[in-house]
MIMI-967587 format. One record per residue (C-alpha): residue number from 1; x, y, z. Coordinates in nm, 3 decimals, always signed. Last residue first. Example, Ala and Ser with C-alpha at 12.3 -4.5 7.8 and 13.67 -1.06 7.14 Angstrom:
residues 2
PT seq x y z
PT 2 +1.367 -0.106 +0.714 $
PT 1 +1.230 -0.450 +0.780 $
//
This chain:
residues 250
PT seq x y z
PT 250 -6.099 -0.615 +2.032 $
PT 249 -6.462 -0.683 +2.030 $
PT 248 -6.424 -1.046 +2.082 $
PT 247 -6.272 -1.031 +2.426 $
PT 246 -6.163 -1.367 +2.555 $
PT 245 -6.167 -1.429 +2.922 $
PT 244 -5.966 -1.712 +3.099 $
PT 243 -5.664 -1.512 +3.147 $
PT 242 -5.840 -1.264 +3.408 $
PT 241 -5.634 -0.952 +3.416 $
PT 240 -5.926 -0.721 +3.313 $
PT 239 -6.167 -0.898 +3.535 $
PT 238 -6.148 -0.661 +3.864 $
PT 237 -6.119 -0.357 +3.627 $
PT 236 -6.473 -0.375 +3.518 $
PT 235 -6.550 -0.288 +3.164 $
PT 234 -6.455 -0.633 +2.992 $
PT 233 -6.612 -0.630 +2.642 $
PT 232 -6.791 -0.847 +2.400 $
PT 231 -6.757 -1.187 +2.591 $
PT 230 -6.625 -1.536 +2.538 $
PT 229 -6.541 -1.678 +2.896 $
PT 228 -6.309 -1.980 +2.918 $
PT 227 -6.430 -2.236 +3.155 $
PT 226 -6.356 -2.362 +3.519 $
PT 225 -6.188 -2.067 +3.654 $
PT 224 -6.509 -1.893 +3.750 $
PT 223 -6.629 -2.211 +3.939 $
PT 222 -6.935 -2.375 +3.801 $
PT 221 -7.307 -2.427 +3.852 $
PT 220 -7.383 -2.165 +4.121 $
PT 219 -7.746 -2.148 +4.215 $
PT 218 -7.919 -1.827 +4.346 $
PT 217 -7.804 -1.574 +4.064 $
PT 216 -7.525 -1.327 +4.087 $
PT 215 -7.402 -1.046 +3.867 $
PT 214 -7.047 -0.930 +3.880 $
PT 213 -7.018 -0.954 +3.491 $
PT 212 -7.373 -1.036 +3.304 $
PT 211 -7.391 -0.699 +3.139 $
PT 210 -7.066 -0.767 +2.947 $
PT 209 -7.213 -1.044 +2.712 $
PT 208 -7.159 -1.396 +2.841 $
PT 207 -7.084 -1.724 +2.632 $
PT 206 -6.930 -1.976 +2.863 $
PT 205 -6.684 -2.191 +2.680 $
PT 204 -6.561 -2.542 +2.813 $
PT 203 -6.316 -2.759 +2.657 $
PT 202 -6.295 -3.125 +2.765 $
PT 201 -6.658 -3.186 +2.846 $
PT 200 -6.854 -3.443 +3.071 $
PT 199 -6.814 -3.232 +3.383 $
PT 198 -6.952 -2.916 +3.207 $
PT 197 -7.275 -3.125 +3.092 $
PT 196 -7.320 -3.227 +3.468 $
PT 195 -7.303 -2.853 +3.594 $
PT 194 -7.531 -2.715 +3.314 $
PT 193 -7.774 -2.974 +3.378 $
PT 192 -7.780 -2.946 +3.745 $
PT 191 -7.801 -2.557 +3.711 $
PT 190 -8.102 -2.588 +3.487 $
PT 189 -8.275 -2.777 +3.765 $
PT 188 -8.157 -2.533 +4.048 $
PT 187 -8.298 -2.250 +3.875 $
PT 186 -8.172 -1.889 +3.920 $
PT 185 -7.847 -1.939 +3.713 $
PT 184 -7.482 -1.891 +3.838 $
PT 183 -7.121 -1.890 +3.720 $
PT 182 -6.861 -1.824 +3.973 $
PT 181 -6.927 -1.708 +4.332 $
PT 180 -6.629 -1.496 +4.401 $
PT 179 -6.490 -1.378 +4.066 $
PT 178 -6.866 -1.331 +3.957 $
PT 177 -7.037 -1.416 +3.638 $
PT 176 -7.437 -1.419 +3.628 $
PT 175 -7.717 -1.535 +3.416 $
PT 174 -7.514 -1.797 +3.219 $
PT 173 -7.503 -1.959 +2.878 $
PT 172 -7.302 -2.247 +2.786 $
PT 171 -7.091 -2.373 +2.506 $
PT 170 -6.921 -2.730 +2.507 $
PT 169 -6.627 -2.881 +2.331 $
PT 168 -6.486 -3.234 +2.302 $
PT 167 -6.785 -3.389 +2.470 $
PT 166 -6.774 -3.737 +2.649 $
PT 165 -7.131 -3.849 +2.699 $
PT 164 -7.280 -4.120 +2.886 $
PT 163 -7.352 -3.919 +3.213 $
PT 162 -7.557 -3.687 +3.004 $
PT 161 -7.845 -3.929 +3.008 $
PT 160 -7.861 -3.899 +3.400 $
PT 159 -7.895 -3.535 +3.401 $
PT 158 -8.169 -3.527 +3.134 $
PT 157 -8.372 -3.794 +3.335 $
PT 156 -8.330 -3.611 +3.661 $
PT 155 -8.458 -3.263 +3.537 $
PT 154 -8.421 -3.028 +3.255 $
PT 153 -8.500 -2.965 +2.889 $
PT 152 -8.487 -2.597 +2.810 $
PT 151 -8.728 -2.362 +2.666 $
PT 150 -8.600 -2.072 +2.909 $
PT 149 -8.943 -2.000 +3.040 $
PT 148 -9.109 -2.326 +2.911 $
PT 147 -8.920 -2.573 +3.112 $
PT 146 -8.962 -2.904 +2.956 $
PT 145 -8.885 -3.201 +3.170 $
PT 144 -8.679 -3.482 +3.039 $
PT 143 -8.499 -3.627 +2.725 $
PT 142 -8.183 -3.462 +2.599 $
PT 141 -8.169 -3.364 +2.222 $
PT 140 -7.932 -3.525 +1.955 $
PT 139 -7.817 -3.349 +1.651 $
PT 138 -7.623 -3.444 +1.335 $
PT 137 -7.606 -3.115 +1.151 $
PT 136 -7.772 -3.042 +0.815 $
PT 135 -7.884 -2.666 +0.876 $
PT 134 -8.227 -2.777 +0.978 $
PT 133 -8.102 -3.022 +1.224 $
PT 132 -7.917 -2.744 +1.410 $
PT 131 -8.217 -2.503 +1.410 $
PT 130 -8.448 -2.788 +1.537 $
PT 129 -8.208 -2.896 +1.818 $
PT 128 -8.149 -2.521 +1.912 $
PT 127 -8.529 -2.466 +1.942 $
PT 126 -8.578 -2.781 +2.147 $
PT 125 -8.293 -2.677 +2.380 $
PT 124 -8.093 -2.949 +2.605 $
PT 123 -7.829 -3.005 +2.328 $
PT 122 -7.605 -3.257 +2.180 $
PT 121 -7.425 -3.175 +1.853 $
PT 120 -7.204 -3.410 +1.618 $
PT 119 -6.948 -3.240 +1.381 $
PT 118 -6.889 -3.255 +1.015 $
PT 117 -7.132 -2.952 +0.956 $
PT 116 -6.850 -2.683 +1.025 $
PT 115 -7.027 -2.355 +0.914 $
PT 114 -7.189 -2.274 +1.229 $
PT 113 -7.299 -1.896 +1.223 $
PT 112 -7.667 -1.901 +1.269 $
PT 111 -7.608 -2.181 +1.542 $
PT 110 -7.428 -1.911 +1.760 $
PT 109 -7.761 -1.736 +1.803 $
PT 108 -7.906 -2.008 +1.986 $
PT 107 -7.612 -2.029 +2.223 $
PT 106 -7.664 -1.648 +2.280 $
PT 105 -8.024 -1.678 +2.355 $
PT 104 -7.997 -1.972 +2.583 $
PT 103 -8.005 -2.365 +2.621 $
PT 102 -7.669 -2.523 +2.636 $
PT 101 -7.476 -2.649 +2.328 $
PT 100 -7.255 -2.981 +2.366 $
PT 99 -7.047 -3.067 +2.085 $
PT 98 -6.861 -3.369 +1.964 $
PT 97 -6.597 -3.247 +1.735 $
PT 96 -6.517 -3.447 +1.407 $
PT 95 -6.412 -3.142 +1.217 $
PT 94 -6.382 -2.814 +1.408 $
PT 93 -6.609 -2.569 +1.609 $
PT 92 -6.422 -2.272 +1.741 $
PT 91 -6.559 -2.064 +1.460 $
PT 90 -6.913 -2.094 +1.624 $
PT 89 -6.797 -1.921 +1.933 $
PT 88 -6.665 -1.627 +1.756 $
PT 87 -6.970 -1.556 +1.565 $
PT 86 -7.181 -1.613 +1.882 $
PT 85 -6.979 -1.366 +2.084 $
PT 84 -7.027 -1.093 +1.816 $
PT 83 -7.386 -1.171 +1.778 $
PT 82 -7.446 -1.147 +2.131 $
PT 81 -7.267 -0.800 +2.154 $
PT 80 -7.524 -0.661 +1.890 $
PT 79 -7.827 -0.811 +2.059 $
PT 78 -7.766 -0.685 +2.397 $
PT 77 -8.133 -0.777 +2.484 $
PT 76 -8.311 -0.900 +2.169 $
PT 75 -8.359 -1.247 +2.268 $
PT 74 -8.426 -1.181 +2.646 $
PT 73 -8.805 -1.112 +2.658 $
PT 72 -8.877 -1.410 +2.431 $
PT 71 -8.657 -1.622 +2.670 $
PT 70 -8.898 -1.552 +2.964 $
PT 69 -8.712 -1.405 +3.236 $
PT 68 -8.560 -1.651 +3.489 $
PT 67 -8.628 -1.626 +3.877 $
PT 66 -8.425 -1.631 +4.186 $
PT 65 -8.219 -1.332 +4.116 $
PT 64 -8.133 -1.305 +4.474 $
PT 63 -8.100 -1.523 +4.776 $
PT 62 -7.966 -1.416 +5.123 $
PT 61 -7.691 -1.234 +5.335 $
PT 60 -7.424 -1.490 +5.304 $
PT 59 -7.168 -1.208 +5.208 $
PT 58 -7.382 -0.892 +5.263 $
PT 57 -7.570 -0.764 +4.969 $
PT 56 -7.499 -0.510 +4.699 $
PT 55 -7.673 -0.266 +4.459 $
PT 54 -7.865 -0.250 +4.139 $
PT 53 -7.810 -0.603 +3.998 $
PT 52 -7.603 -0.782 +4.267 $
PT 51 -7.251 -0.704 +4.405 $
PT 50 -7.163 -0.940 +4.703 $
PT 49 -6.966 -0.778 +4.975 $
PT 48 -6.612 -0.842 +5.119 $
PT 47 -6.494 -1.085 +4.884 $
PT 46 -6.205 -0.866 +4.734 $
PT 45 -6.354 -0.869 +4.397 $
PT 44 -6.699 -0.750 +4.538 $
PT 43 -6.531 -0.476 +4.721 $
PT 42 -6.377 -0.345 +4.434 $
PT 41 -6.673 -0.376 +4.206 $
PT 40 -6.885 -0.204 +4.474 $
PT 39 -6.639 +0.082 +4.488 $
PT 38 -6.670 +0.113 +4.099 $
PT 37 -7.036 +0.118 +4.115 $
PT 36 -7.044 +0.380 +4.420 $
PT 35 -6.798 +0.613 +4.211 $
PT 34 -6.996 +0.577 +3.897 $
PT 33 -7.325 +0.675 +4.082 $
PT 32 -7.181 +0.993 +4.232 $
PT 31 -7.113 +1.016 +4.611 $
PT 30 -7.297 +1.175 +4.901 $
PT 29 -7.221 +0.881 +5.112 $
PT 28 -7.582 +0.807 +5.226 $
PT 27 -7.749 +0.940 +4.908 $
PT 26 -7.521 +0.750 +4.672 $
PT 25 -7.537 +0.458 +4.900 $
PT 24 -7.915 +0.441 +4.867 $
PT 23 -7.905 +0.493 +4.496 $
PT 22 -7.683 +0.200 +4.460 $
PT 21 -7.913 -0.012 +4.656 $
PT 20 -7.845 -0.192 +4.982 $
PT 19 -7.887 -0.540 +5.125 $
PT 18 -7.817 -0.681 +5.469 $
PT 17 -7.873 -0.338 +5.625 $
PT 16 -7.609 -0.361 +5.886 $
PT 15 -7.351 -0.554 +5.680 $
PT 14 -7.430 -0.353 +5.381 $
PT 13 -7.382 -0.020 +5.575 $
PT 12 -7.075 -0.129 +5.738 $
PT 11 -6.904 -0.251 +5.415 $
PT 10 -7.013 +0.078 +5.241 $
PT 9 -6.851 +0.266 +5.516 $
PT 8 -6.527 +0.100 +5.502 $
PT 7 -6.514 +0.157 +5.143 $
PT 6 -6.577 +0.517 +5.183 $
PT 5 -6.318 +0.549 +5.455 $
PT 4 -6.041 +0.395 +5.230 $
PT 3 -6.156 +0.607 +4.925 $
PT 2 -6.100 +0.932 +5.133 $
PT 1 -6.408 +1.156 +5.128 $
//
């Protein structure tokens, strides 16, 4: 089957069904998994469909990735890649920086590699604050509602408190990265914290292993171009020419 026809067929199927899995498309089009995934990447980059975990949905077709996994379940996922990313991110901290560190498993790992202690840190994660304090860093934690799933401080009080800060650098986690929908997370309260802290920051870095690319959660907190992305590897061609991506595995 010619690629143009296959791409057109995928668009028609997604628009008719509103959502479709990779396995369904393989059967309907008699194509391999690698071919379907490559086609979905192409169509997502063109804004013709939205690629989600395991398949695709129509543009405007619904909500997806609406819940966070417990942080304990995510700590060992893609651990080697996260360590590479964390080491590089920690090396960016310089004397007299005023740093924001977002809740997340990769941002937590980053703390293990911080050698610059002549900096001030603000975080919305209780475990991050504890670890930063233990290694001798001046640390402030936001006040607000504690979200057990991600061990993050969220809510209106935390958003308001961020308004007084002016960070030199910030480091964030994300559940999804997409050229069309930007950085996203399943929870609106966490999205508000991420968005406001990014607005108060001069240099913005999103720590993201390669599994997060072309994934979408229900709430976008920043545009794709609004931050540099530190990742282990870019596998998808659609992202290969993006100038805001730093690959630390090279």
